[in-house]
C-alpha atoms as one frame of an Amber mdcrd trajectory, in Angstrom:
protein
 -20.214  87.104  25.369 -21.871  85.528  22.388 -20.369  83.023  20.097 -20.872
  85.385  17.176 -18.453  87.872  18.693 -15.572  85.416  17.944 -16.078  84.555
  14.326 -14.798  81.169  13.350 -13.904  80.078  16.903 -16.345  77.180  16.938
 -15.211  75.973  13.522 -11.539  76.107  14.489 -12.088  74.150  17.689 -14.089
  71.528  15.831 -11.394  71.123  13.189  -8.770  70.638  15.875 -10.837  67.907
  17.507 -11.380  66.188  14.162  -7.685  66.303  13.362  -6.810  64.950  16.754
  -9.332  62.127  16.507  -8.039  61.192  13.053  -4.495  61.201  14.338  -5.443
  58.979  17.249  -7.347  56.670  14.935  -4.318  56.246  12.669  -1.844  55.928
  15.511  -0.540  52.561  16.600   1.875  51.602  19.333   4.718  49.190  19.823
   2.407  46.245  20.701   0.697  46.576  17.322   4.067  46.809  15.578   5.337
  43.652  17.283   2.070  41.877  16.444   2.383  42.747  12.744   6.024  41.630
  12.748   5.065  38.366  14.460   2.356  37.454  11.970   4.452  38.505   8.986
   7.164  36.158  10.264   4.646  33.338  10.733   3.247  33.798   7.240   6.713
  33.748   5.706   7.733  30.680   7.746   4.634  28.619   6.992   5.022  29.373
   3.288   8.537  27.922   3.345   7.819  24.691   5.222   8.996  21.626   3.301
   6.562  18.832   2.537   7.689  15.830   4.527   8.045  12.461   2.798   5.827
  10.603   5.259   2.060  10.189   5.668   0.912  13.275   3.722   1.392  11.279
   0.529  -0.650   8.430   1.943  -3.501  10.869   2.549  -3.236  12.204  -1.000
  -3.301   8.617  -2.303  -6.355   7.870  -0.177  -8.081  10.974  -1.552  -7.353
   9.938  -5.136  -8.666   6.426  -4.422 -11.882   7.816  -2.894 -12.454  10.138
  -5.846 -11.734   7.367  -8.355 -13.984   4.783  -6.659 -16.643   7.203  -5.347
 -16.662   5.372  -2.017 -14.704   5.040   1.200 -12.240   2.145   1.498 -13.274
  -0.777   3.699  -9.667  -1.990   3.893  -6.354  -0.313   3.224  -6.169  -0.214
  -0.596  -2.370  -0.028  -0.731  -1.168  -2.532   1.867  -1.896  -6.182   1.106
  -0.520  -7.304   4.479  -3.369  -5.412   6.207  -6.032  -7.205   4.200  -9.047
  -8.131   6.301  -8.551  -5.374   8.902 -11.450  -2.940   8.770 -10.479   0.620
   7.868 -12.275   3.560   9.466 -11.067   6.537   7.485 -11.492   9.384   9.986
  -9.822  11.938   7.676 -11.640  11.158   4.436 -12.754  14.746   3.797  -9.252
  16.121   4.400  -7.868  13.511   2.029 -10.283  14.571  -0.685  -9.249  18.208
  -0.173  -5.577  17.262  -0.440  -6.213  15.186  -3.559  -8.232  17.946  -5.232
  -5.623  20.595  -4.453  -2.804  18.366  -5.648  -4.698  17.510  -8.817  -5.246
  21.176  -9.717  -2.133  22.967  -8.387   0.275  20.116  -7.735   2.757  20.015
  -4.891   2.835  23.829  -4.710  -0.884  23.752  -3.981  -0.305  21.440  -1.021
   2.313  23.839   0.316  -0.017  26.813  -0.123  -3.046  25.201   1.507  -0.889
  24.275   4.464   0.438  27.835   4.823  -2.978  29.480   4.497  -4.727  27.024
   6.821  -2.141  27.142   9.609  -1.713  30.920   9.364  -5.479  31.452   9.553
  -5.571  29.114  12.546  -3.008  31.173  14.451  -4.795  34.416  13.599  -7.973
  32.925  15.053  -6.082  31.801  18.155  -4.787  35.347  18.570  -8.309  36.719
  18.184  -9.605  34.311  20.851  -6.821  35.429  23.185  -7.678  39.069  22.481
 -11.349  38.470  23.312 -10.255  37.048  26.665  -7.631  39.667  27.514  -8.555
  42.814  25.591  -4.833  43.521  25.125  -2.916  43.308  21.872   0.479  42.724
  23.458  -0.730  39.992  25.783  -2.487  38.228  22.910   0.682  38.304  20.821
   2.723  36.982  23.744   0.177  34.172  24.153   0.420  33.378  20.431   4.197
  33.184  20.767   3.916  30.826  23.747   1.539  28.615  21.780   3.994  28.298
  18.893   6.946  27.618  21.203   5.209  24.892  23.236   3.821  23.192  20.119
   6.947  23.791  18.006   7.343  20.071  17.277   3.863  19.873  15.721   3.280
  23.054  13.723   5.420  22.203  10.679   3.760  18.886   9.807   1.442  18.808
   6.797  -1.347  16.354   7.540  -5.141  16.396   8.152  -4.494  17.525  11.729
  -4.131  21.099  10.436  -7.870  21.168   9.726  -8.534  19.907  13.255  -6.541
  22.792  14.744  -8.465  25.209  12.526 -11.706  23.836  13.967 -10.517  24.155
  17.559  -9.442  27.750  16.853 -12.965  28.558  15.653 -14.373  26.848  18.744
 -12.174  28.882  21.092 -13.157  32.154  19.420 -16.831  31.465  20.165 -16.057
  30.268  23.691 -13.933  33.338  24.416 -16.724  35.552  23.128 -19.247  33.794
  25.356 -17.062  34.202  28.460 -17.822  37.916  28.422 -21.303  36.905  29.506
 -20.584  33.518  31.093 -18.276  34.765  33.856 -17.886  34.298  37.576 -18.039
  38.007  38.321 -21.301  38.654  36.482 -23.229  35.480  37.281 -21.937  33.788
  40.390 -22.053  36.457  43.071 -25.517  36.183  44.603 -24.467  38.017  47.779
 -23.445  41.055  45.705 -26.496  40.789  43.508 -29.275  39.167  45.535 -32.022
  40.133  43.088 -30.041  38.858  40.082 -30.530  42.290  38.497 -27.068  42.189
  36.980 -27.829  38.932  35.217 -31.112  40.293  33.900 -29.516  43.418  32.453
 -26.907  41.392  30.578 -28.372  40.886  27.145 -26.626  38.278  25.062 -26.300
  39.245  21.378 -28.308  37.166  18.968 -25.204  36.571  16.881 -23.554  34.925
  19.891 -26.557  32.666  20.439 -26.546  31.743  16.759 -22.831  30.983  16.993
 -23.424  28.790  20.040 -26.444  26.825  18.878 -25.632  26.605  15.161 -22.006
  27.581  14.666 -20.403  25.160  17.133 -22.443  22.105  15.994 -21.527  22.917
  12.374 -17.874  23.089  13.386 -18.113  19.581  14.831 -20.009  18.366  11.776
 -17.052  19.374   9.623 -14.443  18.391  12.198 -15.683  14.796  12.567 -15.232
  14.303   8.827 -11.897  16.101   8.608  -9.904  14.495  11.411 -10.338  12.141
  14.348  -9.229  14.821  16.834 -12.840  15.995  17.069 -13.080  13.961  20.294
 -10.573  16.387  21.833 -12.884  19.225  20.837 -15.850  17.483  22.418 -13.813
  17.078  25.608 -12.962  20.802  25.580 -16.625  21.676  25.109 -17.916  19.126
  27.612 -15.520  20.357  30.294 -16.808  23.883  29.707 -20.234  22.599  30.730
 -18.869  20.587  33.661 -16.789  23.520  34.874 -19.844  25.755  34.878 -21.805
  23.162  36.843 -19.073  22.947  39.471 -18.773  26.739  39.762 -22.482  27.260
  40.244 -22.784  24.320  42.622 -19.810  25.421  44.714 -21.097  28.978  44.962
 -24.782  28.301  45.637 -24.731  24.801  47.180 -28.065  24.296  45.447 -29.067
  21.712  42.866 -31.965  23.923  41.815 -29.595  26.797  41.057 -27.476  24.484
  38.958 -30.461  23.286  36.956 -31.881  26.783  36.451 -28.614  28.501  35.580
 -28.887  29.748  32.001 -25.317  29.047  31.056 -25.401  25.533  32.476 -28.360
  24.802  30.246 -26.798  26.565  27.281 -23.540  24.617  27.457 -25.461  21.380
  27.942 -27.577  22.003  24.843 -24.553  23.104  22.792 -22.633  19.980  23.824
 -25.566  17.735  22.905 -26.005  19.452  19.540 -22.276  19.152  18.880 -22.333
  15.421  19.591 -25.250  15.069  17.190 -23.347  17.083  14.581 -20.283  14.859
  14.979 -22.473  11.784  14.517 -23.239  12.927  10.979 -20.344  11.028   9.466
 -20.140   7.887   7.305 -19.306   5.661  10.310 -21.627   7.227  12.916 -20.917
   5.950  16.452 -18.118   3.675  15.220 -16.049   6.771  14.462 -16.350   7.845
  18.117 -15.272   4.445  19.361 -12.391   4.255  16.889 -11.118   7.732  17.811
 -11.258   6.964  21.532  -9.547   3.572  21.266  -7.042   4.588  18.587  -4.232
   5.531  21.053  -4.524   2.061  22.634  -3.460   0.331  19.434  -0.448  -1.829
  20.405   1.438  -0.949  17.204   1.586   2.724  18.172   3.784   1.965  21.175
   6.745   1.700  18.813   5.957   4.951  16.958   7.991   7.885  18.239   5.197
  10.456  18.427   2.951   8.091  20.377   5.565   7.263  23.024   5.186   8.550
  26.610   6.596  11.971  27.412  10.331  12.105  28.072  11.057  15.063  30.335
  14.581  15.416  28.942  13.289  15.928  25.396  12.250  19.307  23.996   8.549
  18.530  24.519   9.192  17.527  28.120  11.183  20.690  28.831   8.463  22.942
  27.445   5.793  20.940  29.255   7.529  21.411  32.613   8.182  25.088  31.874
   4.471  25.521  31.131   3.514  24.140  34.504   6.037  26.369  36.270   4.603
  29.373  34.429   1.055  28.357  35.320   1.808  28.011  39.032   3.622  31.352
  39.037   0.710  33.112  37.321  -1.827  31.541  39.662   0.259  32.796  42.579
   0.459  36.399  41.343  -2.801  36.813  39.432  -5.901  38.387  40.933  -8.068
  36.974  38.180 -10.471  34.200  39.138  -9.341  30.712  38.121 -11.977  29.096
  35.943 -12.827  25.514  36.805 -13.196  24.534  33.156  -9.657  25.747  32.433
  -8.239  23.661  35.272 -10.101  20.579  34.081  -8.945  21.015  30.483  -5.306
  21.629  31.385  -5.352  18.636  33.741  -6.892  16.285  31.175  -4.566  17.317
  28.336  -1.543  17.188  30.657  -2.353  13.562  31.404  -2.781  12.927  27.672
   0.660  14.424  26.935   2.315  12.279  29.603   0.764   9.186  28.002   1.528
  10.207  24.400   3.840  13.058  23.445   1.851  13.723  20.267  -0.821  15.467
  22.379   1.550  18.356  23.169  -0.086  20.392  20.397  -3.546  20.129  21.919
  -2.162  20.757  25.416  -0.537  23.989  24.228  -3.901  25.246  22.947  -5.864
  24.745  26.179  -2.920  25.801  28.351  -2.374  29.167  26.662  -6.127  29.749
  26.448  -6.344  29.266  30.216  -3.329  31.476  30.979  -4.327  34.498  28.871
  -6.536  36.240  31.483  -3.858  35.759  34.130  -1.172  37.150  31.841  -3.448
  40.119  31.193  -3.813  40.598  34.950  -0.165  40.243  35.982   1.678  42.040
  33.143  -0.224  45.383  33.407   0.466  45.532  37.145   4.161  45.174  36.395
   3.756  47.951  33.830   2.008  50.169  36.381   5.014  49.947  38.656   7.238
  51.024  35.768   4.899  53.935  35.008   5.023  55.074  38.630   8.787  54.945
  38.519   8.738  56.888  35.250   6.446  59.526  36.781   8.761  59.917  39.762
  11.675  60.496  37.375   9.606  63.181  35.543   9.299  61.200  32.333   6.247
  62.118  30.270   5.287  58.702  28.874   6.627  55.179  29.048   8.153  53.624
  25.952   5.398  51.034  25.433   2.609  53.615  25.762   3.735  55.735  22.835
   1.568  55.777  19.711   2.304  57.413  16.408   1.226  57.372  12.756   4.854
  56.570  11.953   4.497  53.256  13.788   1.296  52.673  11.825   3.209  53.188
   8.577   5.809  50.657   9.680   3.018  48.187  10.520   1.617  48.532   7.001
   5.077  48.034   5.501   5.722  44.948   7.604   2.409  43.383   6.583   3.085
  44.206   2.943   6.598  42.791   2.918   5.469  39.686   4.812   2.934  39.014
   2.065   4.902  40.216  -0.967   7.977  38.112  -0.242   6.091  34.942   0.610
   6.066  31.977  -1.752   2.312  32.318  -2.128   2.420  35.908  -3.422   5.617
  35.746  -5.503   3.910  34.313  -8.643   1.142  36.950  -8.343   3.717  39.716
  -8.831   5.440  38.030 -11.758   8.178  36.448  -9.692   9.643  32.980 -10.110
   7.772  30.320  -8.116   9.703  28.293  -5.606  11.528  25.401  -7.233  10.029
  21.965  -6.754  13.260  20.777  -5.181  12.817  23.421  -2.475   9.283  22.240
  -1.657  10.072  18.596  -1.009  11.887  17.641   2.166  15.545  16.741   1.681
  14.894  13.163   2.764  12.370  12.500   0.002  13.685   9.605  -2.154  12.636
  11.116  -5.487  15.457   9.601  -7.539  14.829   6.201  -6.004  11.177   6.182
  -7.055  12.155   7.360 -10.545  14.315   4.263 -10.822  11.538   2.008  -9.519
   9.101   3.427 -12.066  11.509   2.472 -14.845  12.111  -0.973 -13.310   9.026
  -1.903 -11.245   9.428  -4.818  -8.794   6.827  -7.550  -9.189   7.117  -9.316
  -5.830   6.921  -8.253  -2.194   8.980  -5.163  -1.431  10.317  -4.463   2.044
  10.619  -0.742   2.744  11.015   1.698   5.635   7.657   2.564   7.099   8.286
   6.325   6.745   8.941   5.924   3.007   5.954   3.672   2.380   3.435   6.419
   1.619   5.831   8.113  -0.784   6.532   4.809  -2.552   2.798   4.262  -2.966
   2.305   7.794  -4.274   5.336   8.260  -6.526   6.408   4.673  -7.169   5.183
   2.298  -9.879   1.434   1.568  -9.787   0.490  -1.481  -7.791   3.863  -1.903
  -6.087   3.462  -4.282  -3.146   4.962  -2.280  -0.254   5.479  -3.847   3.171
   4.486  -0.934   5.437   3.180   2.640   5.326   2.867   5.304   8.001  -0.806
   5.738   7.190  -1.561   2.066   7.917   0.510   1.304  11.020  -2.671   1.026
  13.084  -4.296  -1.248  10.474  -1.462  -3.744  10.344  -1.911  -6.964  12.375
   0.393  -6.882  15.446   2.272  -9.964  14.238   3.074  -8.308  10.911   4.152
  -5.111  12.681   6.533  -7.019  14.948   7.983  -8.820  11.934   8.484  -5.470
  10.216  10.349  -4.136  13.265  12.463  -7.305  13.411  13.629  -6.773   9.842
  14.069  -3.001  10.292  16.296  -3.533  13.322  18.126  -6.452  11.677  17.288
  -8.583  14.692  18.415 -12.175  14.955  16.667 -14.360  12.371  15.414 -11.438
  10.303  16.350 -13.218   7.057  13.962 -16.089   7.803  11.226 -13.567   8.634
  11.767 -11.831   5.287  11.690 -15.233   3.563   8.366 -15.976   5.260   6.856
 -12.973   3.459   8.710 -13.890   0.250  10.444 -10.507   0.120  12.162 -10.216
  -3.257  13.285  -6.566  -3.067  14.628  -4.443  -0.214  14.486  -0.647  -0.116
  16.797   0.600   2.644  17.343   4.038   4.184  21.132   4.157   4.429  21.391
   6.704   7.243  18.642   5.411   9.556  19.116   1.676   8.891  22.895   1.246
   8.970  22.865  -2.269  10.425  20.288  -3.567   7.955  22.130  -1.871   5.107
  25.326  -3.741   5.958  23.616  -7.133   6.148  21.412  -6.757   3.061  24.470
  -6.138   0.907  25.735  -9.629   1.853  22.510 -11.540   1.138  23.018 -14.504
  -1.164  21.075 -14.318  -4.400  20.460 -10.589  -4.051  22.149  -7.871  -6.040
  22.381  -4.098  -5.640  20.312  -2.645  -8.458  20.240   0.995  -7.338  22.096
   3.200  -4.861  22.324   6.915  -4.130  23.128   9.118  -1.127  19.763   8.416
   0.514  18.903   4.806  -0.130  19.727   1.500  -1.714  17.624  -1.062  -3.612
  18.630  -4.720  -3.409  16.673  -7.328  -5.369  16.700 -10.969  -6.436  14.083
 -10.607  -9.165  15.612 -11.906 -12.467  13.860  -9.299 -14.615  15.088  -6.459
 -12.462  18.642  -7.771 -12.313  18.760  -8.438 -16.050  17.348  -5.000 -16.809
  20.037  -3.389 -14.695  22.722  -5.507 -16.341  21.464  -4.454 -19.768  21.468
  -0.805 -18.718  25.010  -1.131 -17.454  26.088  -2.813 -20.703  24.496  -0.076
 -22.782  26.156   2.632 -20.686  29.505   0.868 -21.003  29.113   0.465 -24.776
  28.163   4.131 -25.114  31.199   5.140 -23.071  33.498   2.942 -25.194  32.034
   4.395 -28.367  32.553   7.956 -27.197  36.161   7.166 -26.262  36.840   5.610
 -29.696  35.377   8.655 -31.422  37.588  10.967 -29.414  40.775   9.033 -30.253
  42.404   9.956 -33.633
């Protein structure tokens, strides 16, 4: 029977296939819906993060100073007590970015650049996880684990956000390369004695360009954005070392190690990345400073640089991560990569020494666990599908796809963008109020008072308010300590600061040694000092609100306050006399 005997049969079949393919193309499942909901939530959350009153303002001040002087500071320009201590500004490029954004868009611009940078970072992390697993749901679960483990670090606006963006870009390229640099395809000589499998694997030119040019350029930018680039070099160097160990363990041959293509590739990429990182204003000194920075004795008293406490939130999530890792290693049939073990081990040790490293640990931990999650979770799903088949069900819940789900995905993405603080002004909405952008603990009223009545002598202040006082206080105010310069302060000065902050025995004589004429006190966090400062002889309370108190002995400041009080009293008396008949 000829085709012509059934007119239109071929055309009808073709149209059905086209319709079906279009329907499948536009159909999404529940994993895609959850992924869209997750990223819409992240975008909305990051857009609503408050700007903390701590070191971000020190970085903005540094950026303004660099732009004004067209040079990098040799010493801290805002802390006279750190004079003579050399300053290696590892975040100078980030500080310029912050200063430029603040100068053009103000505090809202700082909030927006934080939201866009951190959101893009997490999208890149998700993409790296997807390259390793090939599963949307697993990648979203991994992204969720990353946020949970690093929950204490993701809401802080500081140059570190650019470092995490760089490591996300690095992991995307590394995950892409692992499709070709894998144990199964390259390290099974008994299955492939002629190495025919290796020869047929052609590496895309774009991947080679990303390896030899992209990664070194990432480190070129990273070394000038934030000192965490040494963590990135460790991640990259352990990729090379892990490959060496894998090849050596499998072949027991030094020649095989030296001739392995990926060993040589990772070696060259690591060398080029080190050279790229050396292109910074301080050259090798930046490396040495970044490596020795955690050993600064002043950081022992800073909360985020303290050793890990297993009863704290970071310690609980750290232990839970290790339990999860051991469980996945026990159940997974995926090969355990040596580089992943080395990275998780190194960053685990770093977290135990300093809790601040929990953010970097979460990155390498989740990156290492993704292939094992992708191996274990589908096998659990296969059991559920078998049970569903036995109970005569057509399709499991998670396997369903529909254009309706796709429509919901589009709506979720739209609402996540439209209701964010970034997009609201674009649609004619009212921008978020300035009061909602600053953190509640920001002493804005206090600095307004100080700008009207600037202290002339040495001011003692809480370290966490120092950067804000420099940024928003009167120009040239002589603050005692800032968060941005804790590591630059001589140890003796830092101990004296702590003695005053804790109201230790003899703190008044220590304050007299530095000729402190004005005290700025955080009432909630410095209760003991607050009580004793109020009783100091020769000092008078010149300002007080719910957050802080200013006590001074400067005659000009005291007289100015007395005059203000007299004027207010005279105005009140005048208003009362006018009201009376």
